[in-house]
N, C-alpha and C positions, 0 to 999 in steps of 0.2 A: 681225363681232364675235362673234355667238353661235355661228357655225360653228367658231371657235377653241375655244370651250368644249366643243362637242359632240365635236370631234376629240380633245380631251384625255380626255373621259369614255370615248370609244370605245377609245382606246389603253389606258387604265387597265383597262377591262373585258377586253381581249384579253390583257393582261399579268398580270391578277390570278391569283394562285395559289388555286385553288378548294379549299376544304376538302372532303374526301370525304364524300359524303352517308351518313348513318347508316342509311338505309333503314327508318326506323320506320313508314313508310306501308304497307309490305308489298307493294311492286310485284313482288318476286321470287317471290311465291307465287301470282300469277295473278289472274284476274278472274272476276266473275259477269256473265253477259251475258243481256240481255232485249230483246225487240222489242215496241214499241207500234205503233199505226197511223201514227205520225209520227216516231218516234225509234228508233234502235238505241242501247241503253243498256249501258254497262259500269261496274260498280262494282269498286273494289279489294277483293279477297276478304277480306283481313285487317281492313281499316278500314271497309269498306262505305261509303266516300265515293265520290263520282262521279268516274270516270276519263274517261269519254267520253260525249257526248250528241250523236250524229250524226243529221241528218235522214235519213229513210229513203225519202222519195218527194218528188214535186213538182218544183219548178224548181231545187232545190239538193240533190240526193241526196248524202249523204256529207259535208255541211258540219258541222264539229264546233265546238260552242260552248265546249268545255272544252279547255284547253291540254294535251291528252294528249301531244303531240309533245315537250313539254319537262317532262313530269311527273317525269322522273328527276332533274331539277334542283330539284324542289319536293317532296321526300319526307322532309324533316327535321322534327323537332319545331318547332313555331312557324309552319310553313307551313299556311295555311288552305285548306280544300277544301270543296266543296259537300257537305253532310251533317254538317259540324261544328256544334257548338253552344257558345255561351258564356252564362254566367249569373252573376248576383249574387243571393244570397238570405240571409235571416236569420230566426231564430226570432222570432215576433211578441213584441214587448216589449223586444227587444234593439236596440242602435243600430248595431252594426258589421255590414257586409255581408261574406259569404264568397263567394269566386269559384270558378267552374268553367269550364274551357276544354278541349274535347276535343282541341285541336291541341297542347297544351302538352307532354304526356308520353304519347305514343301507346303502346298495347299492343294486341296482337291481341284482337279481339272474338270472342266465342263466338256463332255464329249461332243464332237461334231457329228452330225448325221452323215453316214457313209453309204456308199453304193459301189457296185462294180467290183474292182480289184482291191479297193481299200477295206481293210479289216477293222481298223480302229483309227480314230484321229482325235486330236485335241489341240487347242491353242495353249501355248505354254506361259502366257502372260501372268497367270496367277502365281506361278512359282518363280518368277523373275523379279528383279528389283523394279520398283515403281519408276516410271520415267525411262525405261529401257529404250535404247536407241533402235533396237531391233524387235520386230514382231515375228514370232516363230511358231509355226504350226508343225506338229509332228504327226506323221502317218505311218502306220504299219500296213504294208501292201503285199499282195500276192502277185508276183510277176513271173509268168511262164512257169508256174508251179513252185517258185522259190520265194521264201520270205524275205522281204526287204524293209528297211527302216529309212524313212525319208524325213528330212528337216527342210521345210520351206522357210527360208530366211528372207524377210522383207524389210526394207528400209522404211520405217514409219515416220521419218522426219521430213522436213521441208528442204533439208540440205543433204548433200552427198555424205554418206557414211562409209568409213573405212573399217573393214573387219580385219583386225590384226592377229586374232587367234580364234580358232573355232575347233572344238574338240568333242568327240563322242566317247565318253567313258565306256569301258568294256568290263563287264563283270562275269567271270566264269568260276567254276567251282575248283579253285586251287586252295581250298581251306582244309587243312589237315588236322586242325585243333580238335582234340577230344575223340579222334577216330582211331580204331584199331588198324593194324597193317592191312588187313583184308579190306576194310571199309575205305581206307585211303586209296589203295590200288584199284578198287572196283568202282568207286564213286567219283573220283577226282580227276582233274585234267590240269595240264600246264599249257600256257599259250605264249607264243613268240611272234614277233613281227618280221616282215620284210619291209623295211622302211625305204620303199622304192618308188615314191611318188605315184603316178597314175597306175603303175604296175604293182603297187604295194598290196599286201594282204596280211592277214593274221591267221595262223594255224593254231587250232586248239586240239590237243592230242590227249585222249584218255590215257591214264598212266599204265594200263595193261599193255598198251602198244599194239593190240590186236583189233581194237574197235575202230570204226570209221572216224576219222578226224573231221572237225568242223572247220570250214574255211570262211573267213569274213572278208568279203571283196568289196571294192568301191563300186558305186553306181555313178554314171555320168562322169563329171569332172569333180571327183572327191578324193584327191590324192592323199596317200599316207606320207605326209611331209615330215611329221614329227611323232615321237613316241614319248609321252610324258607320264612319269609316275604320279599317281594321285595320292595326295596326303589325306589321311583320315586320322581320327583319334586312335592312339596306340594303347589306350587303357581300357578297352572293352574286353568282354569275355572271350572273344575269338582271337585276340592277340594280333591285331593288324600290324603288319611289318615286323613279323617275328619269324622264328624258325618254322613254325607251323602254319603261317599265313604270310606269304611273301608280300601280298598287296596287289593292287590293281593299277592298270594303265589306261591311258586314253589315246585314241586315234586322233591325231591332229591334222586337220585339213589345211590350216594356215598357222604360221608360227612367228610372224614378225614381231608381235608385241612381246613375246618371251625372249626372242633374240636381242631385242633392244634393252631388256631389263635383266631377268635372272640369268640369261645365257650369254650376256655381253662379253664374257671373258673366254668363251669357247667357240670353236668352229663347229656348227651343228652338222648333222649328217647330210641334210639337204639345204639348199639355198632358201632362206626364209621368204615367205610371201605374205601378201595381204590381198584382200579383194575390196573393191570400191563399188558400192551400190548407189545408184542415183535415187532421188526421192520416188517412192512407190515401186522401185525395182525389186524383183524377187529372184533369188537363186536357190536351187535345190541341191542339197548334199545328201549322201546316204550310203548305206551299207547293205550288202546282200549276203545271205547266209546259205551256204552250200555244203553238202556232205560229200566227202571223198570216200571211195570204197575202202581205201587203206592208206597208211602213211606213204607207202611206196608209190601210190598212184595220185599223190597230190598234184604233181606237175601235169599229169594227163587230165586231171579234173580242171585245172586252170586253163589248159588249152581248149577243152570242151566248152568252158564258160566264156571263151573269147578273150581271155586275158593274155598279156604278153608274158612270155616265159624266157628266162635266161639260164643257161647251164654253163658253168665255168670249169675248165680243166687246167690244172689240177684242183682249182678252187680259186680263192680270191686273195690269198696270201702268196705274193708272187716274188720269188728271188729274182734279183736283177739280171742274173745270167741265164734265166730260163724263159722260154716262150710260153705264155699262157694262151689258152684257147677259150673263146667265148662264143657260144652258139645261142642264137636268138630265134624265137618262133612267135609270130604274130600275124594276124590277117592283113595288116597294113605294112607296106615295105618300109625299111629303114631309110630315113631321109638324111640324117646327119648324126655324127658323134662328136662330143666335146668332152674335155676333162678339166677338172679343178683339183689342185692348182694347175695352171697352164704348163704343158710340157711334162707333166708327171708320168703320163703314159703315152705310148704311140700304138697305132693299130694298122692292120692291113687285112683286106678280105682274103680268105683262104677257100679252098675247094674241098675241105674235109667232109662236109655234110653229105650224108648218103641219100638225102631226098630233098625235094624243094620245100619241105615243111620247115627246114632250118636254114639259117644263113650263118656262116662261120667267120670269125675274125681271129687273127693272131695278135695277142696283146704283149707289149714289151714295157717293163717298168723302168723308169729313169730316176724318179725322185723318191728318196726314202720316206716311208711313212704313209699316212692316209691319203687316198685320192678317190675322187668320185667321177665315174664315167657316166655321162648323160647320153641316152639314146633317144633321139626324137624321130617318131614315125610320121609317115606322110599324113595321117589323119590328125596330127597334133598331139597324140599321146606321148608322154615323156616317161621314160623309165631310167632310174638311176641304179648303177651297179657299183658297189663299194669295194675298193681294193686296198691292200696294205702291201707296199713294196718294201722288201728287206734286202740286205746284202746277199751275195751268193751264200747259199745255205751252209756249205762247209765252212765258209769264213765266219758266218754268224756264230756257229758253235765254237770255233777257234777263239773268237772274241770273248765268248762266255767263259771258256776255260781260263783264259788269261786274266780276265777281270776277277774271277772268283779266287784265283791263287795269288793275286797281287793286291788289288784294292780291298777285297773282302778278307784278306789274310790277317788274322789276329795273332800277334806275337808279343806277349807281355808276360814274362816269367814270374812277375810279381802278382799276377791276377789271383785273388784268393779263392776263386771258384774253379780253378784247374781247367780253364777253357783254352789255354795256350799250349801249343800252337793249334790253330784251327781256321777253317773257313766259316765265318760267322755271319749272322744277319747283317744286312746293309740298308742304309737309308739314303736313297738317291737324292732326296730333296736337300740334304745337308752334306752329301758326299762324305759320309763317315760310317764306320761300323756301328752297330747298335750294341753298345755296352750295357745299357740299362733300358728296361721297359717294365711297366707294372705287370704285364703278362709274363710270368717267370720263364716260360718255355722259349720265348722269342730270343732273348739273349742267352738262353740256357742250353742251346745245342741239341734240343730234343723236341719231340712233337714235330708235325709237319712244318710249322712256322719257325722252329729253331734249328731243325736238322736240314731244312730245305737247301741251304747254301752248300754245306759239305756233301750232301747227297748228290746234288747236281754236279759238283766238282768231281766226285768219285766216278759217277756213271759216265761223265764226259770222257774219262780216260778209257773206259771200255769202248766208247763210240769213236774216239779220235785221240789216241794217246799222244802225249807230249812229254818229253823227257823231264823238263824242269817241273812241270805240273805233277807228274807221277812222283817225283822226289818229295814234293811237299805233301802229297796225299799219303805217302808212306810215313812221313814224319807225323802227320796228324793221326793216322791209325795207330801207330806204335806208341805215341806219347799221350794222346788225348782220348781217342775213341776207346781204345782198349786200356781200361783202368780208371777212366774218369766218367765218360758217358756210359760205358759198359763195365759192370763189375766183373771180377775174375770168376764168378760162378755163372757168367753168361747173362745175368739179368741186366736190364737196360733201364736207366733212370728216366723219369719223366722230365727232368731238367737238372742241370748242374748249378744253375744260378738260383738264388733264393733271396727273400727279404727277411733278414733276421740280424739287425745291426749288432746285437750283443755277440754274435759269433764271428763277425768280421769288423771289429771296432775301427780298424784303420781304413775301411772302404768308404768312399764318399758317395752314398746313395743320393741322387739328385733330389733336392727339396721341392723342385717344381713338379715332381710326380706324386700323384695320390696313391698311397700304398695301402689303402683300406679295403680294396676290393678282394673278393675271394681268390682271384687269380694271382695275387701277390703272395705266392706260397712261401712258407717257412722251409727250413732245410728238410724236415721230415716229409713234408708233402712233395717237395721237389725230388727227393731221393727215392720216392716210391717207385716200384718196378712192376706195376700192375696194368700197364696199358700196352696191348699187343701191337698196336699200330707202330709204336716206337721201335719195336724189334725189327720190323721189315726194312726200315731205313738202314739199320746196321748190316743186315744180311746183304742188302744191295751194294753197300760199300765194299764188303769183303769179296763178294762175287765179282764185282767189277775189277778189283785188283788181282783176283785169281786169273781173270781173262787176260789182263795185261801181262802178268808173270808167265802165263802159259804160252802166250803167242808172241810176246815181245820180251823175251827173257833178259835181254841186256838192260832194260829200263829199270828193273827192280833191284834193290840193294839190301833190303832189310830182311825180307822173309821169302820163302819159297812159295811156289804156287800151291803146294799141298797145304801149307799153313793157312793161307787165305781160304782155301776150300773147307778145311776142317773148322775154321772159325765160323764160317757161314752155317755149316751143319750144326755146330754146337749151339748157335743162336736160335736156329729153328727148334732144336730139341728143348731148349729152355723156354721158349715162347709157348710151346704146346704141351708143357708138363702138367697142365691142369691148375696151375697157380697164377696164371696171368689173365687178367680180364680182357674180354672181347676177342679172345683167340678163336672163339667159335664163329665169329663174323667173317664175312669177306673183307679182306684188308687191302688198303691202298697199296698199289704197285706189287702185290704179292705174286703177280705173274713171274717176277724175278725168281721166286722159289721154284716155279716149274722149269725155268731155264737152268737153275741150279741142279734140279733133279735130272734133267736131260744130260747135263755135264757129268754128273756122278756116274750115270750109266755109260756114257762115252769113255770115261776114264777107267771103267771096270771096278769102281769102288762100291761093291755090292752091299756091304754092311751099311754104309752110310746111306746109300740109295734106298735100301729097304726101310731104314728108320724114317727118312723123310716121307717116303711114299705111304707108310703105314699111318703116320700122323695126319697126312693130308686126306687119306681115305676115311679116317674116322670123322673128320670134319664134313667131308662131302656126303657121307652116309646120313648125317643129320639133315643136311640141306635137301637131299633127295626125298625126304619125307615131308617137306614143307612146300607150300605153294608160293610163299613170298620169303625166300631165305636171304633177303637183302638187308638184314638188320645192321644197325650201327649204334653209335652213341646218340644219334638223333632220332626224332620221331619218324622222319622220312629222309632218305639219303640216296645219293647216286655214287657211293663209294664201294658198296659191297658187290655190285654186279660183276665187276671185273674179276675178282677172285673166285666168285661162285662159278662164273663161266669157265675160267681156267681149269678148275678141278673137275667140273662136271664133264667137260669135253675129254679131259685126260682119262677119266674113269668111265667113259662111254655112257654117261647119263644124259641122253639127248633131250629129254623133257625139261630137265632143270636148266640145261644150257640154253635152250631156245626161250624159255621163260625169261632168263636173264637178258638175252639178246633183245627180245621184244620190249622189255622194260627200258633198255637204253634207247631204243628207237623212239620211244615216247618223249624223251627229254633231250635228244640230241638231233637238231634239225639240219636240213640243208636248204639254204636260201642264198641269194646273190649278194651277200654282205659278209666281208671278212670276219666281222665280230660275232655274228650269229651262226655262220656256217660251221657245222661241226662243234658248236659250243655247247657242251653238256651243262645241264642245269645245276648251278651253284649260286647261292644268294646270301649265305650267312657267314662265310669264312672270313670276310674282312673284319668281323668283330673279333676274331681270334688271331688273325695273322696280318691284317692290313694296318697301314698307318691311318688312313681315313676309315673309321669304324662305323659301319652302318649296314643294315639289311638292304641288299640291293642285288639285282640281277648282275652277276659278274660275267665279264667277257674273258674267255680263255684262262680261267682258273684251272687247277689241275684236273678237274673233271674232263676237260677236253682230251688231253693226252691219254689219260687212264681208260676212259670209256671207249676210246678209239681202238683199244687193243682187241676186245671181243669182236668188234665190227670188222676190222681188217683181217683178223684171224678167220672169221667165218667166211669172208669173201674168198680167202685162199682155199677154203673147202668147197665153196660153191661159186666158182669164178665167172658165172654169168649173171650174178646178182650185182649189177653195177651200182645199184643204190647203196649197198654196203660199202663199196669202194669209195664212192664220192663222199659219203658222210665220214667214213673211217679215215680217209686220207686228210680230209679237212680237219678232223680232230687231231691227227698227228702233226699237222702243220701249225696248229694253234700256238704251241709253245715257242715257235720261232718268232712270232710277232711280239712276244714279251721281251725279247732281247733288243736293247737299244743300240745305237751306233757305237757306243763305247764298250758294249759287252755286258752291261748290267741287265738282269732279268727281273722284271716286276712280278709280283704274285698274281695280279690280274688287272684288267682295265675296268674303270668305273663307267657303267652304261648310262647313268642318269644324265638327262639332257643338259643339266646345268654344270656338269663336270667333264665327262668325256676325256679322261686322261688315265695314264697308267698310275697305279698306286706307288707311293714313295718307297715302300718296303719290298725287299726281296721275298720276305715271308715264306710261304709254302710253295714256292715255284718248283722246288726239287721234284716232287712226285710227277708234276706235269712233264718235266724233261725225261723222267724215267720212261713214261709211256712213249714219248717220241723216240727215245734211243732204242727201245726194245723192238719196235716194229717199223720204223721209217725205212723206206727203200725206194726203188724205182719199179713201178708196177706197169707192165706192158699189156695192153688189151686191144682186142679188135671189137670196137663198139658198134652195135647195129645201126646207130644213128650217126656216129661221128668217125667211123673208120678206125685206123690204127692210131692209138694215142698212148702217151707215156705220162703217168703221174709220177713226177720226180725226175723227169728227164726230157730230152728233146728227141723227137723222131727225125732222123736224118734222111732216111729213105724207106720205101715200103716195097720195092721190087728190085731184083728177084728175092732179096732177103729184107727183112725188117731190121734196120739199123737204128740203134738208140744210144745216144750219149747220156750216161748217168750223171745227174746233177743234184741228187738229193744230198742232205747234210752229211750222211754217214758214208755213202758209197760202199756199203757193206752188203747190201741185199738187192736182189732182183727177183721179181716174180713175173713169169711169163704165163699169163692166164690161159691161153688156148691149150696148153699142155700141162697146166698145173704145176709147173716147175718152180720150186722155191730154192733159190741159190743164195747161200750165205757165206760170207768171208769172215773167218775168225781173225785173219790178218790180211792186210793189203787193202786195195781200194779199186772197185770196178771203174773202168774208164769208158768202155763201149761194149755193147751187146749186139750180136748179129743173130737173128733167128730166121731159120728157113722153115716156113709153114708147111711146105710139101714134105721135106725130109724129116721135119720135126727135130732138127739138129740146132745146136747153139754154139757159137764161137764167142769166147769172152776175151776181152783185153783188160788186163789187170795191172795197176801200178802199185809200187811199194808204199805209196802214200797219196792222199788226195792232192791232185795237182794244184799248184798255186797257193797252198795254205802253208805259210811259214810256221815252222816249229812242229808240224805234224810228223810223228815218228815214222821212219821207214821200216817196213816189215822185213824180217830176214828171208822169209818165204811167204808166198800166198798159201793160205789154208782154206780150202773150199769145201763146204758141206752142201750136198745136193739132196733134195727131197722132192717127192710128188705129194702134194697136200690135197689133191682132188681125187674123188672116186671116179676116175675116167678110164681105168683099165689100161693105161699106157705104160705103166711101170716107171722106173726111175732112170733118169739120164746117167750115163757113165762117161768118165773121162777117157779119151782115146790116148794111146801112147803108153809109156811104161812108168806112169806115176805111182808113187807109194801113198798109202793111207796111214794116218796116225790119229787115233781117237775119233774115227769117223770122218776125218777131213782129208781130202786130196791135198798132198803137199806139192806145190808148184814152184820151182825155182825161178828167180828173176834173172834176166839178162839186161844189164844197164837200167835196172829199175822197172822193167816191163816184162810181163809174161802173157802168153797167149795159150788158151786151151780150148779144145773142141769137145763138146758133149753130144753123145748120141744115145738113142734108145737101144 
């Protein structure tokens, strides 16, 4: 489906007649070149904007963060470059803002004579509007060996002037247009902000994930108050704001003028500010460019640079029944904390920090939704940390399951497209199911954006079964999935909905919809079965109900667990028979097939296990011979890495697995902001699955949950790599923020500063929840800086045993990092864990259902699977007493709904 669209875009790009560049940037007149200890720097001589920023030493000499190789296609007015400046200002007492933008009408700048630490300087007046309220001089400076960019902003009027907006555009090489996979991965970077006021920064990470990242830091009082997408022409040869060129952003020092206008209907990330300059007064703003040794060492580099650092556990999406921990490190002591909205969070100092370098706080969430914690240091530095408070996690997914099987339940036997009964796409803005959309897959129960709702509803039963919900999902599988979405030969349709009025003359297609786009498929196109991605959703649904039938047998009425398992295997076989497109790519949520294979082995179903394993081995053998086996329907993507990692690790292909892992680290950051922390790069899916369709950095789209799978899996293999835990757990937590107070889950959050809201459509949320459900748990660690901590739970005591209350959404998994113990419940819910570090023994308290969650089905017995996932030589914990095992699980009887078991080496 999406491959068709990308092919059309590519064809249009190749055929597009490009307007000759006007050359206003001045490339023809050459460059100014400088060397620092870490960079070789080139400025365009006429504009003094940054042309090239190449690393000069270390592990990546010659890596250029700037798209110098395509600068000839970006030399027109309106193309932003690093060194440009935008502003809005007004004379104090007036209401209208006047604007300035150095990219709008370029003219050659006259250089200013320089000396000392200044490398180049020029007054920007020639490239600003005549009569500008501000006189601005730009300087490129070498300070303590680091490159800095300074803007000296002077009030040239006889009256006080208020600066309502001031922004520094950032241009880095995130341009994939016309590049091969190797060129994209080896030449390009992605950049993300920490919108944290004085503590803010931007990290620019090369896509390989192994090269040193660039950090853009503020100088003096140059806060990262806002983060604005920069509009440019979208009709140029590079395809600005497209799948191959997301676009550029600017660092905003002040934002009041935007908050009063374009952003007036939203609550911005930070409180909008302005600055008033008296006549003749000058204020300097600027940025500093620092290279970090590696992605994992970004925070160490920030500390070395004297910047405030915040580390949140388990992150910044905070269930209201869990205690979050926030650790701060800065040379100036904390003076005060405050929160907006008032009362949304409370805090108290704790003594968890293991050294004086950090100060710890325990954070409690009170008000659902976004909140901003402001930390003021004694020297006046202000840092903002952005939280999202949600319901107790187990209740949030209970709400999700209820919503999907009630509000999103579609039951219309007269529907001509055979969509009934089903869990169908939902539009939260009108509170109705999506019966019609020009993108056939959205109301058509297939693709990520059409299958997303029933996929989430199915996997929710694996995570937290509910009798009424299971009954509906059995009805959906028996009457709609099997025979309508999926044909009896195992093939899976791309959609069951189509636009072909002649075939359904009694159906009222809305006249308000334009049906002339390529994606308004006719029946033949919808009924095509050539997209492998669609098959995995079906496999996940069957596997989820197998798990329910196997472990909660009284809940299923229609089929046996064997039937569901066989259906999943049959779908794998059909998907990989050589007749389905994209089956050779890493597929979204295909880790579920690895779980399926593990279950086939556990059940002793050797024939089926051999079939699945052989098909997966054939795919992985191909990937093992490729450096960048992360292909998809798109020119660049963040969907294939999950599947590639799953099978590379299964077949002991360490090189390919680590390549996939490093690729993920390049586009999934950790920063003190709920929206960007663990948020894997996605920016085009709203075009295909959102209600608001545009190319835009998405917040917690399905990339978060899916790409967290390799990160958290690798952490369990290397349980001292706490960076993987922090990013991975943040990604797993992302899908919880999508669930609103009524249980509706949006596809993603819109990050553009004029929007900042959840999308109206449920869209392709389903894969996001799959990632969450497969790996979420309570992860217990002894951190070298922060001591005993629990990601997904609360530490109740640390001596003589470490006691942890499990509070994650599933209550099905616990990982005890010091001994590499991975404890999984096929049935039941963990309540408390007690770990004795000396004896290396574990005592578990297990309930038959998650406490306090109405409708959560009670397990007949606890079924516990115990593994050691780390290479630590300790062996596998074993249950004491006379418990029996079934399909690899210890069967533990309940007494009055509670069971206790002790595990020892």
